[in-house]
N, C-alpha and C positions, 0 to 999 in steps of 0.2 A: 450544575448539570451532571446527571448520573453517567456512569461509565456505560458505554453502549456496545452492543454486539450486532453482527449482521442480522437483519430481520426483514420481514416483508414490510413494505412501505414505499420509499422512493429511492431510486438510484439516479444520481445526477452524473451527467457526462458532459465535458466541455468539447465542443466541436468548432473547428475553424476552417475546414476544407482541406487541411494538410493530411498527408498520408498517416502521420503519427496519430492525429485525432481520429481518423477512420479506424485504425487498429484499436484505439481506446473505445470507440463506439461499438465495435463488434464484441469486445470483451464485456462492456457494460450491458449490451442487449442480452447476452447469455446470462449474466449475473441477475438482471432484473427478472428474466423469465424463470430462472431457478428459484427465485424468492417469491414469485407471484407478485412482484412489485411493479410500480409504475416507473417507466424510464423518462427522465426529464432531460431533454437536450437543451443545452445553454450555449448561445453564441453571443460573444461580447464584441460590440462595434468599436469600442475605445474612442468615442467621440471626444473632441477637445473641450477643455474648460474655457469659459469666457467670463469676464467680470462685468456685471451690470453697474451703471453709474451709482445707484442708490442701494445696491444689495451686494451679496456675496457672489462667489463664482457659481456658475451653473453650466450644465452640459448643453452644448449646441444641439438643436433638433436635427435629426437625420434628414437628408434630402430624400426625395422620392427614389432616386437612383440607389442610394445606400439602403433604404428600406426594402426595395425590391430585391437587391442583391442578398440581403440578410434572409429574407423570406425564401428565396430560391435555394440558398445554401441549407437552411433548416429543412426545407421540403425534401431535398435530395438526401440529407442525412436520415430523415425519418423514413423515407422509402427504403433506404439501405437496411435500416434496423428491422423494419417489418418484413422485408424480403428474407432476412435471416431468421427472424422469429415471427412466424405468422400469429396474428391475433395479439401481438404485444401491446400492452397498455402503455401509451407514450404521449407526452405533451412536449411542446417546444416553447422556447423563451428567447427573445433577443433583448440584450441589455445595452445601455449606452456607455457603461463604465468599462474599465480595463478588465481583462479576463480573470485575473486572480481575485479581484474584488467581486465580480459577478459570481464566480464559483463559490467563494467563501460565504457570500450571502445566501446562495442556494443551499449550501451545506448546513445551514442552521436548522433546516427542516428535513434533512436527508438522513438516510441510514448508511449511505455509502456514496463516495464521490470517486469518479474514475477520470483520469486525465492521461494524455499522452506525455511521454517524457520530454518531447519537444514539439512545438507547434510551428506555425508559419514564421515566427520571429526567431526560432531557435537556430543557433549557429552549430554546424556539424562538429566544430571543435569542442563543444561543450557536451559533457555526458548527460547533464540534466538541465532542462530549461528553467528559466526563472519562475514561470507560472507554476510548473509542477512542484518546484521546491517550495514556493510560498504556500501553495495549497496544502502540500503534505505537512508543512510546519505548523500551520495555523488552523486547519479545519477541525471542528469539534467532533466529527465522526471519522471512521476509518477512511483512508484514501488509498486507492490502488493506482499506481503509476505503471503505465503500459509502454514498454520500449518499442521503437520502430522495428527492431529485429525479432520481436516476440513471435513464437510459434503460432500457427493457426489455432484459434481456441478450440476448434472441433477435434484437433489432434491431441487428445488428452494423454498425458504421461502417467496419470494416476498417482501423483505425489504432491503434497503440500508440505513445505518446509517452514519451521518456525524456530526462532531463537528463544531460548529459555535461560534465565540467569537468576531467578528468585526475586526479581524486582516486581513492583506493582504494574509497571508498563509491560513487562514480559508476560505477566499473568493475563493481562487484557489481550495481548497478542495471541496467547495460547487459546483463550476462549474463542476468539474470532477464527483462528486457524482450524479449530475443531469443527466449527460450523461450516466453514468453507470446504473442508475435507469431506464432511458428510454430504454437502450439496453436490460436490464433484464426484462422489463415490470413489474417493482417493485414500491412499495411505497417508498418515501424518508422520512426518519425520521430525522429532523433537531434538534440537541440537543444543548441547551445552559445551562450549569451547573453554578449555583451560590451558594455562601455561605455567611451567615451573618457574618460580621466582629466581631472579638472577642473584644467586648467593655463591660464595666461594665453596669449592668442593675439594676435600683433601683426598688426593688420589691414593694415599697409603691406607686409608681407612674405609673408603667406599669402593666397592667392587661394581663392575658393570652389571653383574647379575642382580645385585641388590637394587640398583637403579631401575632395572627392567621390571623386577617384581613390584616395586613401589608404583611404577607407572601403570602396570596392569591393574593393581588394586585401586588406583585412583579412577581408572576408566570404569571398572566394575561398580564402584561406589556411585560414580556420576550417573551411570545408566540406571541403576536401581532407583536413585533419587529422581531422575527424570520420569520414570514410569509411575512413581508415586505421585509426582506433581500433576502429571497428565490425568491420572485416575481421579484425583481430587477436583480437577477442573471439568470433568465430564458432566453432562446433563442427560436426562432421558433421551433427548434428541441425538446426542453424540456418543452414546455408550457403545455403539457398534463399530466406531471408527477404528480401523487397524492402526497400530502405532509401532514405530521403530525408534529406539533411542540411540543417538549418536553422541559420543563424547570425545571428539578429537583433541589432541594436544596441538592447538593452533590458535591464532588470533580469531576472535569471534566473527569479524567481517569476512575474513578469508574462509573460515569454516562454512558460513552460510552461503557464500558465493559458490563454493565447491559443491556442497550438497544440493544447492538449488540450481545448478547449471542447466539441468534438463527437467526441472520441476514445472508444474502448472502455475505455482504461486509460491513466493517467499514472503513470510510475514514477520515483521519486526515491530517491537515497541518503539515509541518515539524516543525513549531514553531507557538505558539500562542501569545497572548498579553503578557504572562509572559516570553517569550523566549528572549534570549540574542543573539545579532548579531553574536557573535563568536561561538555559539552553532549550530551544524548542525542538531541536533534533540532536540526538547524541551522535558521536563520531561513528559508531557502528551502523546506525540507520542511514546516516549520510553516505557512508562508503558503499553500502549495499545498493542504495538508490542510484548512485552514480555509475556503478559498474555492472549491475545485473543485466542479463540478456533475457530475462523472463519478467512477467509482472511482479511487482512488489507492493505489498500492502503495509501501510504505516498505521499503527493503532495507538491512539492517545488515551491517556487517563486524565480526566478533568482535575485541575488543581483545586485543593480545598481552600476555601476562603477563611481568613482569620476571624 
């Protein structure tokens, strides 16, 4: 499967009637309209499995009451989306399976999936619900996780923040972030966070001024490198996006959370340079997802087959 970027096509959003999913619906409606894409509203009924005497397990058929309830929920969500974005192209779908299975199936033909950070089953003590985490980990396309405390999408701050570290995953995140910044008419803030290695320092040979000079040189080199990487990632569509380079001496997750505290969107690769091939989400992307108060996009790179 090729590496994908945001494009016109289909935006999938999971709805379940919760406040969190309605916030996600609002964000997804704006995203679909901005792309000229079709919005696909998915509701999962999570019907139980039963085992037939001579066959394997199957899903029970929904009762009329359950079917009517699902249809009413989807109609209400569709009405909300079209009230927000008149003439929005949208379709609805109800599924018998669990929410993460339904959304991952829909993601196979989508350009973007949008989910709330928690749905009806989410415990308030958890920063990120299991559905959001599973979809962000496994979807083949970019996934935007919208927190319940997210700002009103119409109140744009004009900033998209992206983490850059030289990895293939960060490169995919950067391309996606550039497109989103162009769509939102926003500034792109490219963040490269660095930390001084924990090595012994001889106080008799190293002066504070020397350390400060070296630190400033590192920041300048990192900013220059960031601007070069961004320029290389631009396309004719994104050549006009204004860019600011940030190179804080900080842990990457902390730097992204700080820069993105009042952004419209924070974009991360599913793994960075410190990620392991077997891990579906790296520690930085997990930390940002768990703690961000603004929407977070997770962008994957398809693994090469042997």
